N, C-alpha and C positions, 0 to 999 in steps of 0.2 A: 659759348659765351655765357657768362654769369652776370646778370644785371641785378644789382641789389643796392639798397640805400637805407639810411636811417634819418629820421627827422624828429626833432623835439620842439615843442611849443609850450611856453608858459606865459600866462597872462594873469591878471587879477581875478579872472573868472574860471580858468581851466588850466590843468597841467596834463599834457598828452605827449606820449612818446610812441614812435612806431618804427619797426624794423621790417623791411620787405625784401623778399627774394622772388623775382618774377618767374624764374625757372624753378619753381618749387614743386611740391607734391600735394599741397593743400594742408600742410601742417600749420597749426595755429595755436597761439597762446594769447587770448584776448580777455581783458579785464576792464569792464566798465560797471558803474553802479546801477545800470539799467539792464535787467536780466534779458528782456526780449531783444533789446538792441544788441547786446552781446551775441545772442543767438543768430541774429541776422548777419552780423559781421563774420561769424564763424561759417555760415552758409556761403557767404560771398567768397571767402578764402578757399573753402573746400572746392566749390564748383569752378573757381577760376584757376585752381591748382597753384595758388600763390602761397608761399610760406610767409605768414604774417604774425608778428608779435605786436600787440597794441595794448597800452595801459592808459586809462583815462580817469581823471577825477575832476570834479567841478562843482559849481555853486547850485546844486539841485534845490537848495532852499529858496532860490529865486524861481526857476523852473528848468526844464530840460533843454531849452533852446541853445544856450551857449555850449553845453557839452556835446550835443549831437552835431551841431553845426561845425564846431572846431574839430571834431573827429573826421568829418568830411574833408575839411581843409588840410589837415595833417596827412590823411591818406592820399589825397591828391598830390600833395607836395612830395611824398615819398615815391609815388609812381613817376612823377616828373623827373626827379633826381635819378631814379633807377634807369629810366629810358634814355637819359642824356640827350644827344642830338636826334635820337629816334631814327637813325639811319637803318634802312632795311626792314622796317616794320610794315605790317599790313595797313596800319593807321586806322582803319575803320572796322567795326564789327557789330553784329547784332545777334540777339537770341530771343526766341519766343518760348517761354517756359510755362507749361501747364502744371498745375498742382491740384489734383482732384478737380473740383468744380471751378477753380480760379485759373486765370490766364494773365500773364504779364509779358510785356514787350519792352525790351531795352535796346537802344541803338547808341553807338558811340563813335565819334570821329575825333581823333587826336589832332585837331586842326590848328591848335594855337589860339582858338577863339572860344572863350568860355561862355557858352549859352546853354540854358536849360529849357526844354519843353516838357512840361509835367502835366499829366492828366490822370488823376486817380481820385477815387472817392471811397471813404471808409464809413462803415455803418456806425461805428462807435468812436468816440474821441480817444479812448485808450484801448490798446491791444496788449494784454498782459499789463506790464507796468510802463509801456512806451506810449508817449503822447504822439499819436499819428500826425498831429498838426505840424510837427517839426521835420517830418520826412522830406518835404520839398526843400527845406533849408539845408539838410544833409546833402542832397543831390546838387543843389546850387553851389555849395561850398566845395564839393568834390570837383565839379566842373571848373571852378575858379582856381583851385589848387593845381589841377592837372592841365589847365588851359585846354579844355576839351568841350565838345558839343555833345550833350546828352539828351536823348529823347526817352522819356519814361511814360508808359501807358499801362493802365490796368483796365481792360475793357469789360471784364466780367469776373464774378466771384461772389460767393455768399459769405465765406469765412474771412474775416479781416486778417487772421493769422496766415491763412493760405495766400492771400493776396500780397501781403508784405513779404513773406518768405519767398514766394515765387519771383518777386521783383529783385530781391538780392541775389538769388540764384542766377537769374537772367543777367544781372549786372556783372557777376563774376565771369560768366561764360562769354558775354559780349566783349568785356575788357580783355579777357584772355586772347580772343581772336585778334583784337586790335593791336595788342602788344606783341603778338607772335611775329617771328621773322619770316619774310617771304624768301625762299631759297633762290628765286630768280633774281632777286636784288642783292642778297648777301653774297652770292657767288661772283658778283661783279668785282673788278679790281678795286673800285671805290664804291662802297655801299651807297645806294641811292637814297636820297630823301624822297619820301612819298608825296611829292608836290610838284606840279608843273612850274611853280614859281621858283623852285630850288631852295625854298626857305620855309621852315616851320618855326613860328614864334615859340620859344621855350622860356 
């Protein structure tokens, strides 16, 4: 099975396009005007083994909020389109990622209910050129676009770089597990929806 999608969003604030292959190898071509944010998205794609092309421009003369938030929304929409009805998927996944002295925990449930639980604290407002204040907005937009429940925790760490990067690595690996197909369900004559209700809001 090949699950892939493209999504394009243009507003007065941002222009963002994304192309996604769920069954990828981690290849990525990502271009944003925020260097460290680009690095985080590259780490996400690599550790999730998603092939991801993403290009984003926006009104950085205002601040970084619109661009980072809309990247989360576009990425979430691309995953939602690629997964379709989501038949046969694991639905839920989590990963605990250490990175030197830092630790990040990410859990995801592709439940159809967009909720974010976010608990993280950074020592500095900026990590490289990225405003860490907008990271929860990215995750909230990702949850909204994907119609998913995300839990993001950074319980410890000294380096803001390590804390942020560990989080995006954990995000990629948790989402990779949630999107993966469960052979016990895909082998059924009719692939099962991973819900007792028989419905996932898409």
